C-alpha positions in Angstrom: 11.2 -8.5 -6.3 7.7 -9.7 -7.2 6.2 -8.0 -4.1 7.3 -4.9 -5.5 5.1 -4.9 -8.0 1.0 -5.1 -6.8 -2.4 -5.0 -8.7 -5.2 -4.2 -7.5 -9.1 -5.2 -9.4 -11.9 -3.2 -9.0 -14.9 -5.0 -10.2 -18.3 -4.5 -11.6 -21.2 -5.9 -13.2 -20.5 -5.0 -16.3 -16.2 -3.6 -16.3 -13.3 -4.2 -14.7 -10.3 -1.9 -13.8 -7.2 -2.5 -12.0 -3.8 -0.3 -10.9 -0.4 -1.8 -10.8 2.1 0.0 -8.5 6.1 -0.5 -8.2 8.7 0.5 -5.7 11.1 2.5 -6.5 13.7 4.2 -4.4 11.5 4.2 -1.8 8.7 6.3 -3.6 5.3 4.4 -5.2 4.8 4.5 -8.6 1.7 3.8 -11.1 3.0 1.2 -13.9 -0.3 1.2 -15.3 -3.9 2.0 -14.8 -6.6 0.3 -17.3 -10.4 -0.8 -17.6 -11.9 -3.2 -19.8 -15.9 -3.6 -20.4 -17.4 -6.2 -20.1 -19.5 -8.6 -22.1 -23.4 -8.0 -21.2 -24.6 -10.2 -18.9 -27.0 -13.3 -20.9 -29.6 -13.1 -17.2 -30.8 -11.0 -14.8 -29.2 -14.0 -12.4 -25.7 -14.4 -13.2 -23.7 -17.6 -12.1 -20.5 -17.4 -10.7 -19.3 -19.9 -13.6 -20.6 -17.1 -16.2 -19.6 -13.9 -14.4 -16.1 -15.5 -14.4 -16.7 -16.1 -18.4 -17.1 -12.9 -19.2 -14.5 -11.5 -16.9 -11.6 -13.8 -18.0 -10.8 -12.2 -21.5 -10.7 -8.5 -20.1 -8.4 -10.0 -17.5 -6.2 -11.9 -19.6 -2.5 -11.6 -19.6 -2.8 -9.6 -16.1 -0.2 -11.7 -13.4 1.9 -10.9 -10.5 0.8 -10.0 -6.7 -3.3 -9.5 -7.4 -5.5 -7.8 -4.4 -8.9 -7.6 -4.8 -11.5 -5.7 -2.7 -15.5 -6.6 -1.8 -18.3 -4.5 -2.3 -19.2 -2.5 0.7 -22.6 -3.9 1.1 -21.4 -7.3 1.7 -19.0 -6.4 4.7 -20.7 -5.7 8.3 -18.4 -2.9 9.9 -18.1 -1.4 13.5 -15.5 1.3 14.7 -14.5 0.8 18.5 -12.3 1.5 21.1 -10.2 -1.1 22.5 -8.0 -0.8 25.9 -4.2 -1.4 23.9 -2.2 -0.7 21.3 -0.5 -4.5 20.9 -1.9 -5.5 17.3 -2.2 -8.9 18.2 -4.2 -7.9 21.0 -6.5 -6.5 19.4 -7.0 -8.9 16.9 -8.3 -10.9 19.6 -10.5 -8.4 21.4 -11.9 -7.6 17.9 -13.0 -11.4 17.6 -14.7 -11.2 20.5 -16.9 -7.8 19.2 -18.2 -9.5 16.2 -20.9 -11.0 18.2 -22.3 -7.8 19.4 -23.0 -6.5 15.8 -23.2 -9.6 13.3 -26.9 -11.4 12.9 -24.6 -14.5 11.7 -22.1 -16.9 13.9 -18.5 -16.1 13.6 -17.7 -19.3 12.2 -19.3 -18.9 9.0 -17.7 -15.4 8.4 -14.0 -14.1 7.7 -13.2 -11.2 10.6 -10.4 -8.6 9.5 -9.7 -5.7 12.1 -7.8 -2.5 11.0 -6.6 0.0 13.7 -7.1 3.5 12.6 -5.5 5.0 15.4 -3.7 4.7 19.0 -3.7 7.4 21.9 -2.9 7.3 25.6 -2.8 3.1 25.7 -5.9 2.5 23.4 -7.0 2.1 19.9 -9.3 2.8 17.5 -9.7 -0.3 15.9 -12.4 -0.6 12.5 -13.8 -4.6 12.9 -15.1 -6.0 9.4 -16.5 -9.5 9.0 -18.1 -11.0 5.8 -19.9 -14.4 5.6 -17.6 -16.9 4.0 -19.5 -17.6 0.9 -18.8 -13.9 -0.2 -15.2 -14.2 0.4 -15.3 -17.6 -1.2 -17.6 -16.5 -4.4 -15.3 -13.2 -5.5 -12.1 -16.2 -4.8 -14.1 -18.9 -7.4 -14.3 -16.0 -9.9 -10.5 -15.6 -9.9 -9.2 -18.9 -9.9 -11.3 -19.5 -12.9 -9.9 -16.4 -14.6 -6.4 -17.8 -13.4 -5.5 -15.7 -10.5 -5.5 -16.3 -6.6 -5.4 -12.9 -4.7 -3.2 -12.1 -1.9 -5.3 -10.2 0.2 -9.4 -9.0 0.2 -9.9 -5.5 1.2 -13.4 -3.8 0.9 -14.0 -0.6 -1.5 -15.1 1.9 0.6 -11.5 1.6 2.3 -9.8 2.2 -1.5 -11.9 5.7 -1.5 -10.8 6.7 1.7 -7.5 5.8 0.8 -7.2 8.0 -2.1 -9.5 11.1 -0.8 -7.0 10.9 2.2 -4.0 10.4 -0.5 -5.2 13.8 -2.1 -6.1 15.9 0.7 -9.7 16.1 0.8 -10.3 14.6 4.1 -11.1 17.4 7.1 -8.7 17.1 9.6 -10.4 18.9 12.0 -14.2 18.5 13.4 -16.6 16.1 12.8 -17.9 15.8 8.8 -19.7 13.7 6.4 -19.0 12.0 3.6 -21.1 10.4 1.1 -19.6 8.2 -1.7 -22.6 7.9 -4.5 -21.8 5.5 -7.7 -24.3 3.5 -9.6 -23.6 0.3 -8.2 -23.7 1.6 -4.5 -23.9 4.3 -1.6 -21.8 5.0 1.5 -21.8 7.0 4.6 -18.5 7.6 6.5 -18.7 9.9 9.5 -15.5 11.5 10.1 -13.6 13.2 13.3 -10.4 14.8 13.3 -9.3 12.9 10.3 -10.3 9.7 11.2 -13.5 8.0 10.3 -16.2 6.7 13.2 -18.6 4.9 10.9 -19.1 3.7 7.5 -22.2 2.6 6.5 -23.3 1.3 3.2 -26.7 2.6 2.0 -27.7 0.7 -1.0 -27.1 1.6 -4.6 -28.5 4.7 -7.1 -31.8 4.5 -8.9 -31.3 5.7 -12.2 -35.1 5.8 -12.7 -35.8 7.2 -9.6 -33.1 9.5 -8.0 -35.6 11.6 -6.0 -36.8 8.4 -3.8 -33.1 7.4 -3.7 -32.1 10.9 -2.1 -35.3 10.7 0.4 -34.1 7.3 1.7 -30.7 8.7 2.0 -31.7 11.5 4.0 -33.6 9.6 6.3 -30.9 6.2 7.0 -28.8 9.8 7.4 -30.3 11.1 10.1 -31.1 8.1 11.6 -27.6 7.6 11.8 -26.6 10.9 13.4 -29.2 10.1 15.9 -27.8 6.7 16.9 -23.8 7.5 17.0 -24.3 10.4 19.4 -24.6 7.9 22.2 -21.8 6.0 21.3 -19.0 8.9 20.0 -20.9 11.8 22.0 -23.0 14.7 20.3 -20.7 17.7 18.7 -21.6 19.7 15.6 -21.8 18.6 12.5 -19.9 20.3 9.7 -20.7 19.7 6.0 -22.0 16.7 4.1 -19.1 16.5 0.8 -21.0 14.4 -1.9 -18.7 12.7 -3.8 -20.3 11.5 -7.0 -19.8 11.1 -10.8 -20.6 13.6 -13.2 -23.8 12.3 -14.7 -25.8 12.3 -10.6 -29.0 13.3 -11.8 -29.3 17.2 -10.1 -32.4 15.7 -8.4 -30.6 13.8 -5.8 -28.4 16.5 -4.8 -31.6 19.0 -4.6 -33.0 16.5 -2.2 -30.4 16.2 0.5 -30.2 20.2 0.3 -34.0 20.3 1.4 -33.8 17.3 4.0 -30.4 16.8 5.7 -29.2 19.7 7.9 -25.7 19.6 7.3 -24.4 22.1 4.2 -23.8 20.0 1.2 -20.6 20.3 -1.0 -20.4 18.3 -4.2 -17.4 16.8 -5.5 -16.7 14.8 -8.1 -15.4 11.1 -7.9 -14.0 11.5 -11.8 -11.4 14.4 -10.5 -9.5 11.5 -8.5 -7.7 8.9 -9.0 -9.9 5.3 -10.0 -10.2 3.4 -7.1 -8.1 0.7 -7.9 -5.5 2.8 -7.2 -6.6 3.0 -3.6 -6.9 -0.2 -3.3 -3.3 -0.9 -4.6 -1.8 1.7 -2.5 -3.5 0.2 0.6 -1.7 -3.4 -0.9 1.3 -1.9 -0.7 1.3 -0.5 2.7 0.4 -3.9 3.9 0.8 -4.5 7.5 -0.6 -6.5 10.3 -2.4 -3.3 11.7 -4.2 -3.5 8.4 -7.7 -5.5 7.3 -7.3 -8.3 5.5 -10.1 -10.7 5.3 -8.4 -13.4 2.8 -8.6 -16.7 4.2 -5.6 -18.5 5.5 -6.3 -21.2 3.1 -5.5 -19.0 0.2 -2.1 -17.7 1.5 -0.8 -21.2 1.8 -1.4 -21.7 -1.9 0.1 -18.9 -2.9 2.8 -19.6 -0.6 2.9 -23.4 -2.4 2.9 -22.3 -5.9 5.3 -20.1 -4.9 7.6 -22.7 -3.3 7.1 -24.9 -6.2 8.1 -22.5 -9.3 11.2 -21.7 -6.8 11.9 -25.9 -7.0 11.5 -26.0 -10.7 13.8 -23.2 -11.6 16.3 -23.9 -9.1 16.3 -27.8 -10.8 16.3 -26.2 -14.0 19.2 -24.0 -13.8 21.2 -26.7 -11.9 20.9 -29.1 -14.6 22.2 -26.5 -16.8 24.9 -25.2 -15.0 26.0 -29.0 -14.2 25.9 -29.5 -17.6 28.0 -26.6 -18.9 30.4 -27.3 -16.1 31.2 -30.6 -17.4 31.9 -29.2 -20.7 34.0 -26.4 -19.6 36.1 -28.5 -16.9 36.9 -31.4 -20.0 37.8 -29.0 -22.1 39.7 -27.0 -19.9 41.9 -29.0 -17.8 44.5 -29.5 -20.0 44.8 -26.3 -20.8 44.9 -25.3 -17.3 48.3 -27.2 -16.8 50.1 -26.0 -19.0 49.3 -22.2 -18.4 49.8 -22.9 -14.4 53.4 -23.9 -15.5 54.2 -21.0 -17.1 52.2 -18.6 -14.7 54.1 -20.1 -11.6 57.6 -18.7 -14.0 56.2 -15.9 -14.2 54.9 -15.2 -11.2 58.5 -16.3 -9.4 60.3 -13.4 -11.9 57.3 -10.7 -11.0 56.8 -10.8 -7.4 59.8 -8.4 -6.2 58.9 -5.9 -7.9 55.2 -6.2 -7.8 55.8 -6.0 -3.5 58.1 -2.8 -4.4 54.7 -1.1 -6.3 52.3 -2.1 -4.2 54.0 -0.8 -1.3 54.2 2.9 -3.4 50.5 2.4 -4.3 49.6 2.3 0.0 51.2 5.4 0.5 49.7 7.4 -2.4 46.3 6.1 -1.5 47.4 7.2 2.1 48.4 11.0 0.9 45.3 10.9 -1.1 42.7 10.4 1.7 44.6 12.8 3.8 44.5 15.4 1.1 40.5 14.7 0.1 37.7 16.3 2.3 35.0 14.9 -0.5 33.6 12.5 1.9 34.2 13.7 5.1 32.0 14.5 7.7 31.6 18.1 7.6 31.4 17.7 3.4 28.4 15.6 3.8 26.9 17.5 6.8 27.0 20.5 4.3 25.5 18.8 1.6 22.1 17.5 3.5 21.8 21.2 5.1 21.7 22.6 1.2 19.3 19.9 0.0 16.8 20.0 3.3 13.5 21.7 2.7 12.0 24.4 5.0 9.7 22.7 7.5 12.2 19.2 7.8 14.2 19.3 11.1 17.2 16.9 11.4 16.7 15.1 14.8 19.5 12.7 14.5 22.3 11.9 12.3 24.9 9.7 12.6 28.8 9.5 10.4 30.3 6.6 9.6 33.6 7.0 7.5 33.2 4.6 4.5 30.4 2.8 5.5 27.0 4.9 5.9 25.1 8.6 7.4 22.1 7.5 9.3 19.6 10.3 9.6 16.7 10.9 11.2 13.8 14.1 11.1 10.6 14.9 11.3 8.1 17.5 9.9 4.6 18.5 10.2 3.3 16.7 6.7 4.9 14.1 5.0 5.5 16.4 1.5 8.4 18.3 2.3 10.3 15.0 3.5 9.4 13.2 0.2 10.9 16.5 -1.5 14.0 15.6 0.7 14.4 12.2 -0.1 14.1 13.6 -3.9 17.0 16.4 -3.4 19.4 14.1 -1.8 18.9 11.4 -4.8 19.8 13.9 -7.1 22.7 14.9 -5.6 26.4 13.6 -7.1 28.4 13.1 -4.0 26.1 10.4 -2.0 26.4 6.8 -4.2 23.2 6.0 -2.9 20.3 6.9 -0.9 17.7 4.7 1.3 14.4 6.2 2.6 13.5 3.7 5.4 9.8 5.2 5.5 7.6 7.7 6.4 5.8 7.1 10.3 3.2 9.3 11.5 2.9 10.0 15.4 0.6 12.5 17.7 2.2 14.3 20.1 -1.6 15.8 22.2 -3.5 17.1 19.2 -0.5 17.8 16.7 0.5 15.1 14.2 4.1 14.7 13.2 5.7 12.7 10.2 9.2 11.3 11.4 11.3 9.5 8.7 14.4 7.5 8.5 16.8 7.1 5.6 20.5 5.6 4.8 23.4 7.3 2.7 25.9 5.3 1.3 29.2 6.8 1.7 31.9 4.9 -1.1 34.0 2.3 0.6 37.5 2.7 1.2 39.6 2.7 -1.8 42.1 0.0 -1.8 
């Protein structure tokens, strides 16, 4: 059950934030969000050990499954189309693509890929590569603190997940997103709800925001020119700038003067924190999602978990053995006496007990015949009453005294989750188990599909 709790860390030079999520009844809940300011660094060029020393008090007491993200500027990224929908084949093809955009040998890099979309036998895939030294430095910091992350993500993908969740990503047309934070600026080119390109554009100068805006505008115009070769010419909608409320007004003014797209300004402060987006990605982790964590980290985690299991199992075994011996020694004599008495009582009670059991079985059969409470018709009526508008049931399988399997779909996931909550509130069904919501594209239409299992009470004995 430990994997039902996931903590994601977002680390900065002078602060750390984290969010812990848990999975409960098919829903993801925020257990904790926290943020700590770090002690000021003593030197401009800080060593890994010194940063870990400042970080350790802030993360004291943090435990369980942990995921962490690399800064976007430490990762090379490229979005490509691959002629396969198989995850394993896409991973192999992606490894061969790294040499085309990386100036470093593949042997010196950690490589990961993420399937963004699939259609007509092909996949749109994000390929990411980072130098092993960046990943190992991050691991060394967290090992010093006493943590070993299971996944290594990328910060910009945490913001992407948050913007998706909040419905802030345009689903049609080609749009631009600019995420501006003091320590980093990232540009995303989005088409029909999926990004085509991610580019880090440096950091924001607190003393010269106008110069930073000029550089960003130049990089942005160059990016739009170069991407037309690979992804074709299409009209750009708006440039959505997500920033902190402290951003200097001159920065946005320069962008409006030098960039052709219309500028739309939004506050990052109105969104859930970056660490929550990273935690939700970790909670949804599958073979199709990116992970830059080295294999030896995962092996170390598995070994640590196995050792803890062995120690716990050994302790439990010894304790149970001692209790069993004590109970056996004390109770053996009592059992002999009780056995003799029980045999005598059993011989006396068996005939009337058989008669009572036969009568009870007849009564139960009559009750089952007269009570339609869990019949197929009653169950279907309850499901139909709880069904929100816009949700279609495509399949329903009823097994008396067992389960009801339901499949369905809707235009979005929101009414589906409302349906789950409605069913969980009913008193008719003992348990409702959602089995997840998936997305399927049919032409230009994306439909959300779901499965759930409804438990029925077993047959009374």
